[in-house]
Phi, psi and omega in degrees: 000149176238128179237148169286123186287346179269322184255348184063020178278133178288128182257328183200156180203142175204139177262114181275318184252137180267342180247150175294148177201137181255003182261009183271147171208166182214159170225164183225155166235199185298325187245338189228157170249127180252111186242126180260143179217090186056259184259359182254142173243119177261127177253112191248130177291126183292330181283316184264342186060028176258139176288112181277326182220137172235117182252133172264111188257347178234167182278321181202188185290353175279354182232054184280162178286124183261323182204159179201156173208166180226155167229197184294336187239339190223158168249126179254127186226135173258129182242124177292133182057027183272000000 
């Protein structure tokens, strides 16, 4: 969801995941939200809240994404058993 921080009015909403999950986390830059879900990385457009790219980075749940960060040019990801 996107809210105006001054008025608390909801501006946009989209459900990316259909199932509950407690292993998800995200980081953002100016244009995108990078959300990890075990072995998948969803790259979500901040304006439309649509997943533009979904990358499968591990083979199975034994090789999940442990940490990530971004800069202007790259996404850095640590994969357990990767």
